[in-house]
Every structure is written in structure tokens, then in C-alpha cells.
C-alpha positions in Angstrom: 0.0 0.0 0.0 1.3 3.5 -0.9 1.8 6.1 1.8 2.1 9.9 1.5 3.3 12.5 4.0 1.7 15.9 3.4 2.7 19.1 5.3 0.8 22.4 5.4 1.3 25.0 8.1 -1.4 27.5 7.6 -5.2 27.6 7.1 -4.9 28.3 3.3 -2.5 25.4 2.9 -4.7 23.1 5.0 -7.6 24.0 2.6 -5.6 23.4 -0.6 -4.0 20.3 0.7 -7.4 18.8 1.6 -8.6 19.3 -1.9 -5.4 17.8 -3.3 -5.8 14.7 -1.1 -9.5 14.4 -2.0 -8.5 14.3 -5.7 -5.6 11.9 -5.0 -8.0 9.5 -3.1 -10.1 9.3 -6.3 -7.1 8.0 -8.1 -5.7 5.9 -5.3 -8.3 5.2 -2.6 -6.2 2.7 -0.8 -3.4 5.1 -0.1 -2.6 6.1 3.5 -2.0 9.8 4.0 -0.7 11.4 7.2 0.9 14.7 8.1 0.7 18.2 9.5 -2.5 20.1 8.9 -5.8 21.3 10.2 -9.5 20.5 10.1 -9.9 20.5 6.4 -7.1 17.9 5.9 -8.6 15.8 8.8 -12.0 15.8 7.0 -10.3 14.7 3.8 -9.0 11.6 5.6 -5.5 12.7 6.5 -4.1 11.2 9.8 -3.0 14.4 11.5 0.2 14.0 13.5 0.5 17.7 14.4 -2.2 20.3 14.2 -1.3 23.6 12.5 -2.5 25.6 15.6 0.6 27.5 17.0 2.4 27.2 13.6 0.6 30.0 11.7 3.0 33.0 11.7 3.4 36.4 9.9 6.6 38.4 9.6 10.0 38.0 11.2 9.3 39.2 14.7 6.1 37.3 14.9 7.8 34.0 14.0 10.1 34.3 17.0 7.3 33.8 19.5 6.3 30.5 17.8 9.8 29.0 17.5 9.3 26.3 20.2 6.1 25.0 18.5 7.7 25.0 15.1 10.9 23.1 16.3 8.8 20.4 18.0 6.7 19.9 14.9 9.7 19.9 12.7 11.5 17.2 14.7 8.4 15.1 14.9 7.8 15.1 11.2 11.4 14.5 10.3 12.0 11.7 12.9 8.8 9.9 11.9 9.8 9.4 8.3 12.1 6.5 9.2 9.2 4.8 11.0 6.4 5.7 8.6 8.4 5.3 5.4 6.3 7.4 3.0 6.7 7.0 -0.7 6.2 10.7 -1.4 6.4 13.9 0.8 4.1 16.7 -0.4 5.0 20.1 0.9 2.3 22.7 0.6 3.3 26.4 0.7 4.6 27.3 4.2 8.1 28.0 2.9 10.2 28.7 6.0 9.2 25.4 7.5 8.9 23.3 4.4 12.2 24.5 2.8 14.1 23.4 5.9 12.2 20.2 6.0 13.1 19.4 2.4 16.8 20.1 3.2 16.7 17.9 6.3 14.9 15.0 4.4 17.6 15.0 1.7 20.4 15.2 4.3 19.1 12.4 6.5 17.3 10.1 4.0 18.9 10.7 0.7 16.9 10.4 -2.6 13.9 8.7 -1.0 11.2 9.6 -0.2 10.5 11.7 -3.3 9.4 15.3 -2.7 6.6 17.2 -4.4 6.3 20.9 -3.7 2.8 22.3 -4.3 2.3 26.0 -4.3 5.9 26.9 -4.2 7.5 29.8 -2.2 7.6 33.2 -3.8 11.3 33.0 -4.2 11.0 35.1 -7.4 10.2 38.1 -5.2 12.6 37.6 -2.3 15.3 35.2 -1.2 15.9 34.4 -4.8 19.0 32.4 -3.8 16.6 29.8 -2.4 15.1 29.1 -5.8 18.2 27.0 -6.9 18.0 25.2 -3.6 14.3 24.4 -4.1 14.9 23.3 -7.7 17.6 20.9 -6.5 15.7 19.5 -3.5 12.3 18.8 -5.0 11.7 16.0 -7.5 8.8 17.9 -8.9 7.2 21.4 -8.5 3.5 22.0 -9.0 3.3 25.8 -9.5 0.2 27.9 -9.5 1.4 31.1 -11.2 2.1 31.1 -14.9 5.5 32.8 -14.9 6.8 30.4 -12.2 7.1 27.5 -14.7 9.7 29.3 -16.8 11.4 30.7 -13.8 12.0 27.2 -12.2 12.6 25.4 -15.5 15.5 27.7 -16.2 17.0 26.4 -12.9 16.7 22.8 -14.0 13.6 21.9 -12.0 10.9 19.5 -13.3 8.0 21.9 -13.0 4.3 21.8 -13.9 1.9 24.8 -14.1 -1.3 23.4 -12.7 -3.4 26.6 -12.6 -4.5 28.3 -9.4 -6.5 26.3 -6.9 -8.8 29.3 -6.2 -10.3 28.6 -9.6 -11.3 25.1 -8.4 -14.1 26.4 -6.2 -15.9 28.0 -9.1 -15.4 25.0 -11.4 -16.7 22.5 -8.9 -19.7 24.6 -7.9 -18.8 25.0 -4.2 -19.6 28.6 -3.8 -21.4 29.3 -0.6 -24.6 31.4 -0.2 -23.7 35.0 -0.4 -24.7 36.9 2.8 -24.0 40.3 1.1 -27.4 42.0 0.5 -28.6 41.5 -3.0 -30.0 45.0 -3.5 -29.1 48.4 -5.0 -29.2 50.3 -1.8 -26.0 52.2 -1.0 -22.4 51.7 -2.1 -21.2 48.4 -0.8 -17.6 48.4 0.3 -15.9 45.1 1.2 -13.2 45.3 3.9 -10.7 42.4 4.1 -8.2 43.1 6.9 -6.4 39.7 6.8 -6.7 36.3 8.3 -4.4 36.7 11.4 -4.8 38.6 14.6 -1.5 40.3 13.9 -2.9 41.6 10.7 -5.9 43.0 12.4 -3.6 45.1 14.6 -1.9 46.5 11.5 -5.0 47.3 9.5 -8.2 47.6 11.5 -7.5 51.0 13.2 -6.8 52.6 9.8 -9.7 50.8 8.1 -12.2 52.0 10.8 -10.9 55.5 10.6 -11.5 55.4 6.9 -15.0 54.2 7.5 -15.6 57.2 9.8 -14.2 59.6 7.2 -16.2 58.1 4.4 -19.4 58.4 6.4 -18.7 62.0 7.2 -18.1 62.7 3.5 -21.7 62.1 2.7 -23.2 59.4 0.4 -24.9 56.2 1.3 -21.9 53.9 2.1 -22.4 50.4 3.4 -19.4 48.5 4.8 -18.9 44.7 5.1 -15.9 43.2 7.0 -15.2 39.9 5.3 -14.1 37.6 8.2 -11.5 34.9 7.4 -12.3 31.4 8.8 -9.2 31.6 11.0 -10.7 34.5 13.0 -13.6 34.9 15.4 -16.0 37.8 15.4 -14.7 38.6 18.9 -11.2 39.3 17.3 -12.8 42.4 15.8 -14.3 43.8 19.0 -11.4 46.0 20.0 -11.7 47.9 16.8 -15.4 48.4 16.5 -16.3 51.5 18.4 -18.6 54.4 17.5 -17.6 54.3 13.9 -18.8 50.7 13.5 -22.4 51.7 13.1 -23.5 50.3 9.7 -20.5 48.0 9.5 -21.5 44.3 9.2 -19.2 41.3 9.7 -19.9 38.6 7.1 -18.3 35.2 6.4 -18.5 32.7 3.7 -17.0 32.3 0.2 -14.7 35.3 -0.1 -15.0 35.4 -3.9 -18.8 35.4 -3.7 -18.9 38.0 -1.0 -16.7 40.4 -3.0 -18.7 39.9 -6.1 -21.6 41.7 -4.3 -19.4 44.7 -3.5 -18.8 47.8 -5.6 -15.2 48.2 -4.3 -12.9 46.4 -1.8 -10.1 47.4 0.5 -7.9 44.3 0.9 -4.9 43.4 3.0 -2.1 41.9 0.8 -2.0 38.2 0.6 -4.1 35.5 -1.1 -7.2 37.7 -0.6 -5.9 40.1 -3.3 -6.1 37.2 -5.8 -9.6 36.3 -4.6 -10.6 39.8 -5.1 -9.3 39.9 -8.7 -11.0 36.6 -9.5 -14.3 38.1 -8.3 -13.8 40.9 -10.8 -13.9 43.6 -8.1 -12.0 46.9 -8.2 -9.8 47.2 -5.1 -7.3 49.1 -3.1 -4.5 46.9 -1.7 -2.8 47.6 1.6 0.3 46.1 3.0 2.1 46.5 6.3 4.4 44.3 8.4 6.5 44.9 11.5 9.2 47.5 11.2 11.9 44.8 11.6 10.4 42.7 8.8 10.2 45.8 6.6 13.7 46.9 7.2 15.1 43.5 6.6 13.2 43.3 3.3 14.3 46.7 2.1 17.9 46.8 3.1 19.0 43.2 3.4 16.9 41.5 0.7 16.6 44.5 -1.6 12.8 44.4 -1.8 12.4 48.0 -2.8 9.9 47.4 -5.6 7.5 49.4 -7.7 4.6 47.2 -6.4 4.2 44.4 -3.9 0.9 42.7 -4.4 0.6 39.3 -6.0 -1.9 40.5 -8.6 0.4 43.2 -9.7 3.2 40.7 -10.0 1.0 38.5 -12.2 0.2 41.5 -14.4 3.8 42.8 -14.2 2.6 46.3 -13.7 1.0 48.4 -10.9 -2.5 48.0 -12.2 -4.1 47.9 -8.7 -3.4 50.8 -6.4 -1.3 50.0 -3.3 -0.7 51.6 0.1 2.4 50.3 1.8 3.7 50.7 5.4 3.5 54.3 6.6 1.4 55.4 3.7 -1.5 53.4 5.2 -3.8 55.7 7.1 -7.5 56.2 7.5 -7.3 59.4 5.4 -5.3 57.8 2.6 -7.7 54.8 2.4 -10.8 57.0 2.4 -9.4 59.4 -0.2 -8.4 56.6 -2.5 -11.8 54.9 -2.2 -13.6 58.2 -3.0 -11.3 59.0 -5.9 -11.6 55.7 -7.6 -15.3 54.9 -7.0 -16.3 58.4 -8.3 -14.3 57.8 -11.6 -15.9 55.3 -13.9 -12.9 55.2 -16.1 -10.7 54.1 -13.1 -13.3 51.5 -12.0 -13.5 50.0 -15.5 -9.6 49.9 -15.8 -9.6 47.9 -12.5 -12.3 45.5 -13.7 -10.3 44.8 -16.9 -7.1 44.2 -14.9 -9.0 41.7 -12.7 -10.3 39.9 -15.8 -6.7 39.8 -17.1 -5.5 38.2 -13.8 -8.1 35.5 -14.2 -7.1 34.8 -17.8 -3.5 34.4 -16.9 -4.2 31.8 -14.2 -6.2 29.5 -16.5 -4.5 26.4 -17.9 -5.3 25.6 -21.6 -7.2 22.4 -22.1 -4.9 19.5 -22.9 -1.8 21.3 -21.5 0.4 20.3 -18.6 -1.2 17.4 -16.7 -4.4 15.4 -16.5 -7.4 16.9 -14.8 -9.7 19.9 -14.9 -8.6 21.7 -11.7 -5.3 22.5 -10.0 -6.1 19.9 -7.4 -6.8 17.2 -9.9 -3.7 18.0 -12.0 -1.5 18.0 -8.9 -3.1 14.7 -7.8 -2.1 13.2 -11.1 1.5 14.3 -10.6 1.4 12.8 -7.1 0.0 9.5 -8.4 2.8 9.3 -11.0 5.4 9.9 -8.2 3.9 7.2 -6.0 4.3 4.7 -8.9 7.8 6.0 -9.6 8.8 5.5 -5.9 7.8 1.8 -6.2 10.1 1.1 -9.2 
């Protein structure tokens, strides 16, 4: 019987890993799958040896607090390989943990087990020296951004562009009911302040100040905070004061929620991609700790023209960004007013969003078998399991 170890360290990785395993089980139902993950992977039939709680981190200074949990999980996974003897190790995103795990596996166990990296680290934006390391360590890479295939192929990696897994939700009809009001009353603004408590600290004070200023500017504004599944409504309580009147917290399919909004204010991360796939015009905001920012600018030379994933996909600053100290309630409110009052600017953003979607699609018959990123990656994993038995 074949066995697979799969490692995801954050909520998004848990979600995408669960869908990959679901597709893999369709091809190889007898396979045993174990690993590091959360509730989604557990529901998909993965035997969880370490839950992701305590492993989710954001930024350099934030990581330090979680080091003990991370080290314990790392040693448990690495040490267990000699006992479990998996055919393939699947690493899903979570680069700082999984890159070191790949190194340790190769150092301790040699060429077996095989390693598949799904949703590769964004080494093309920072820590580019790690790209060669990743190309050397992994037997195959399943990348989700179109330009990553050429980038890694040039380094000698065996790489497949599988499309982006966010498109799977639409293709498989799993969109949840949209709690956003289906009416033409007011100007609906979606607010996406991130999926971690640390991000709320960075963004919510500025977002709520922008809400206050927009209300004072006149007009029938309606605000909806899109709550990530990793957060509770109580996490927003410290920021919802007098200005929270008329602000509603909603949860569900992010893409469906944003489709019902005229405009969105989005913390940088995967949500920027979800916003583009929903076709919504948006302002993107990005802020990390001062230490993380300084290391990025001065040590890793990350002084770029733009920082969001969608702008990297488009290779131009199509979506407006506010970064670090430029984030303020006043700047957010002014940008929202300027863009929403300019139909030309709104249409340009809608076209940019459509272009993002187009670039993430995989042409029929290209790359690997399957109709979705999950199915294509599952087919690669199935091939690797057979290869490991030869």
C-alpha cells in the first residue's frame, strides 16, 4: 500500500492540501495519507500527527514567538519518516518550515522519499537564492502562477503549471450562499483586513478611521468586513467603536462576497487574488512589522514598484497599493472616494481583474491530466507514487 506525508502549516495550505488529497484519493483510494494540517485535511481523511495551531506566523518578529512549537513539529515530522516510510512527501506552501524540512529530508534520508512541492514559495520576489536550492531538493514542483514555470525550469527543475486552486471552487460549484445583501441600496464596500490577529492590529485601526471619514463625506456607504475562517468575530471587537455603526461582519465564500461589492479594501495576501478573481476593483494595503520591513528593504533589496501578488502577475502596478507608513485612514478613504467616483478608473480595474483570471487558467490539454489544480497535482502525485515503487 502506498503512503504519502503531506505538510501544510497555515489555514490556506490546509484547505488546498485537503482538496489535493481528495482528488488523489479518487485515483488511489487505498493510499494512506498522514501529516501536518488542520480540520480540512482531517476531514479529507488525513491522519494528523501535528495540528497547525501554533504554527501560523506572519513576519520575522512574529515568528520568534512560535519557535518552540515550530521546532517540536519539525523534529516530529522528520524523525517519523524512518518509521512511517512514506513514498512521497508533499510540501504545501509554508516556505520557512517546508524548505528546511526538504533540506533535512535530503540530508538524512537521501533520494527517497520523493518530494513534491505544491504552491511553491515566492522566491522570485525575495530570497531568490533559495530558488536554486528548491529546484535541487524537490523531485517535482507544481506551481500555481504562470510565470513560475519558466522561472524554475530555467534552474533545471521538473516543473508543472497546474493553474491556481482558487479557480477550483468555481469550477466545482462549491460557492457558498452570499450573505451580502442583493440590492441596489448604498455603495457596498468590502473590507478584508487579513486572516491573522496580527494583521488586524496592523490594518483595523486605519480601516475603521477610513469608515468614519467616508461616512462623514456624505453618500450612502455600506461596509462589510469579510471575516476569514481563521478568525472569530470577537477578534474584531477591540476595533469596533462608535464608527462601527453600519458595519457588518460577514463570512462565507470570499469570492462570492466580494462579487456583491462595488469596491474592496484588501490586505495583501491571497485575498488580493480572490478579489481579482471576483472581478472587483480594489485598493490593496500592505504592512508588516518594522523589523520585517527593514530586513526586506535593506537586506533583501525588496524596494519594488509594487508588492501585491496580482500586480506581479500582471507585471505592472494595475491595482493601487498603500504600503507601510502610507497606510492611514485618510489615505484609504481618499483613494476609495477618488476611484469609486471615476468610472474610467473603475473600468480599468475591472479589466485588470479579468486579465488576472485569464493568466491563471490552464489551456485544455496542457500540462497534466485533470480539470482543476487539485486534480492536476493529484495526477502528478500519483505518478510519483508509482515511480517510488520502481
